[in-house]
C-alpha positions, 0 to 999 in steps of 0.5 A: 837770570838763567845761564842761556840768557846770560850768554845771550846778553854777553853776545849782544854786548860783543856785537856792540863792542866789536861792530857798534850795533846795539841790539839791546833795545830790540824785543827779546822774544823776536831777537832770541828767535832770530839769533836761535835760527843761526845757532840751529843752522850751524848746529851749535849747542847754545849762545855761548858756543855761537859767541865763540864761533862768531869770534873765530869767524867774523864773516858770520856777523854779516849772516847774523845781521841779515837774519836779525833784520827782516827786510819785508817791504813792497811798493804801495804796501797796505794800498788803502793807507797809501790812498788815504795819504795821497788823497788827504795828507799830501794836499794838506802838506802842499797847502801849508807850504809856499809854491817854491818852498822845499818839502822834506820827507824821511823814510826811516827803516826803508829796507831795499827802497820800495817805500821811498820810491812809493813816496816819490811816486805819490808826490809826483802824482800830487804836484807834478814831476817838475815841481817834485824834482825842484822842491822835494827831498826824500831821505831814506835810511836803514841800518842794513848797508846791503839793503841800502846798496840795493835801494840805491840802484833802484832796480827791481824784478817784475814780480816785485813791481806787482803792487804798482798799478800798470799805468804808474809802472809804465810812467815811473819805471824803465824796462830792462829785460825782466827787471825795471829801474826807477826813473833816473831824473826822479831818483836824484831826489831820493837820498839813501844813507845809513842811520840807526834810530836808537843811536844817531841824531834824527833828520830835522825840519820834516813835513812827513815822516814814514816809519812803517812796521819799524818800531814794533821790533823795539822794546817799549822803553826804546820805542819811547826814546825813538818817538821823542826823536821822531817828535823832534824831527817833525815840523809843528805841522808835520805828519807821522805815517806808521805801519798797521802794527803800530798804534801809539795809544800811550803817546798821545802827548807826542802825536795825535791820531788823524786816522787810526785805521790808516795809522796817520798821526799829527805832531803835538807841539811842545816848544820847550822840549824842542828847545832842549833838544836843540841845545843837546844837539849842540846848537851853540858855536864859539865865535872866531877868535881872530875877529874878536877885538881887545874890548871884546876880550876884556868883556869876556874876562869881566864876564868870567869874573862876574860869574857867580860860580867858581870856574877854571879854564884849562888848555889841552895840556892841563895848564890853568889859563884862566880863573874867575874871582869866585874860584880865586876866593874859594880855593885861595888861588893867586895870579902866580897859579895861572899858567901852572899845571892842574896836577901841581895844585891841591885843587886837582884832587881836593875837594874832588879828583879832577884829572880822571874826570878831565880824561873821561870828558875828553874821551867821551866828548861830553860834559861830566857832572859830579854831584854832592861833592862836600867841602869843609869850609869852617869848623863844623860847616860843610859846603855842597858843590856840583862839579861840571867838567866840560870839554872844548873842541875845535871845528875840526874835532880836535881837543883844545881844553876844558872848563871846570865849574864849581856850583855851590848847591849848599842852599839847595841842599839845605832846602832839600833837607828842610823839605824832607823834614817837612815831608816827614811831618806831613806824612805823619799828618797824612797817616792820621788822616789815612786812618779816617779815610781807610775805606775810601782809599781801599775803594780807590786802590781797587779801582786803580788796580782795575785800571792798571789791569786794563792798561796791562791787558791793552799793552799785552794785546799790542805786544801780541799784535806786534809779535804776530806781525813780526812772525808774519813777516818771518813766514813771508821770508821762509815762504820765499825761500821754499818757493825758490827751493820748489823751483829748483826741484822742479827744474831738476825733475825736468832735467831728470825726465829729459835724461831718462828719455834720452837714455830710453832713446839710446837703448831703443836705437841700439841694433843689439839686445841689451840687458843690464844686471846688478851685482845680484844678476837681477835685470835692471834694463831690458831694451826692445831688441831683447824683447824682440829676440827672446819674446819677453817684455821688460815688465816680465823680466825686470827684477828677476835673475837672468840665470832663472829666465827661460829664454832659449839662451843657455844662461847656466853657461853664463853664470861663471863668466858673469861672476868673473865680470863682477869680481873684475877678474876680466874686463869683459868676455865675448862668446857665441852660443847656439840658441833658439829665439822666440820664433823657434829658430835656431840661431848663433848668438854672440853674447858680450859681457862687460862690467858696469863701473861707477867711479871705479867700482863694479855695480853690475854687468852689461850684457849685449846679445846679437844674432850673428848667423841664420838657422842653416848656418847655425846648424853648421856651427853646431855640427862643427862644435860637435 
């Protein structure tokens, strides 16, 4: 395994240990791509550095979780599949149930709730609102708590409701400005909750299970475990509705396709597996000791004694409170050993160390099995045992003790050894037969290889299809982000246009000629009053140095004042010049220079030019100056 992959696996382990989220069952290519996006956003060098960042900044976990879980969903997504479900599957579900029987539906991986509310709409259309409120329960689950919070509110934008036909939109949603809320009276039949398909026990006794484009994010092994749970969750007449990227071609022993185009499957009944799952789910309950009479207590003691395997019963402190007949014979225990602590007996460490197993069973709240334990029972004679340590808990979850069973598997071990020897003899016979059937075997191997290649190709195509679907949903998310940025840029452009128009109006409305120069004295602004006064259009002067312009103004005399303004030697200057305007008239012109400031720094000069006297008065001014 490469160094980056080792760092990535350590990151997944940290996420599980610190937050309880197990991502190890997700497809590595998609998972690495989503985590790498966060690494790139933070401009980090790799997964190891990102793990350090995650330990220092725990709030980053929420952002990472949102990035990994792609919540792409919509109302009536893949409309033809929903039409098939409504026209074909729902009538079969309703026909199989009584008029007053409850109907249970599970939407697994519901994201922000659109799919769950779509189920509510199609059931209401099929059976009526009153019957829906009375009979149907829709359980909608996801691992993303933030998405579930939004789903519980049931409020969506008008854009998100585009997939809902107009007639259904008016019927099932209440308009609230630019948003719409799902009807409150129907909302009570949709129950949202957090659930991890990989770790949590499934919801049971379902008539319909909807999990659309959720399985495609998991590895094949994890998909197998999840499908076993989904199989258990459905009634024998239940239906499974998947997304278009999920086909179940290799799980026909669990689900049979009803319509492969629309990804609808029926359950293949397996009673034995169902019973085992019920046992694993903890279906047995201990009787209430307060109601057991003396005869029943005696009956239990005799039943314990009659058990063929050796058994001990310990309380929470490790004190032995019951030993059956087989255990007394096997370990030479007497009545005086009852009420003694296990740690005081040789039995606590021989033939197997029990104290650590008891701690492990209590801590992990499960039975601990120790296989192939050997015990010397005579000279040259060995007994093989299987030791099962089972913790016991009260209804409130408190630990009350444990049972230890020593199951004698010596006969089974002898049979196993005998079977191994028989297998070796049979293998020798097969080797002789193999030499005569070598050509046939070669042909069979070639055919088998061809079949395996075809199966591999099929699996690769399925994986590629799921990967493309994942990338498509990622692109949808990215497209949504780009659209938001585009709207913001357009709004900023409109705001800039309004600002430019406003500035143009201000400059046009001023009764004086205005020129704005940069630090190199090049003209940046030249308003209409300046055009009227000097006879030069703005496109003729913009970008040119004011000192180089021939406009009737003694611009050479302005060079020194302009430099002083740029150097901030003065805050401004006000001078009157005798000039010739564009009409050839001699006038007195007041020139006001002010530095142009941007956050305290001089970025140019503002030049205000205003005619203050007529031609005759200007001549008088000239004579006075002479």
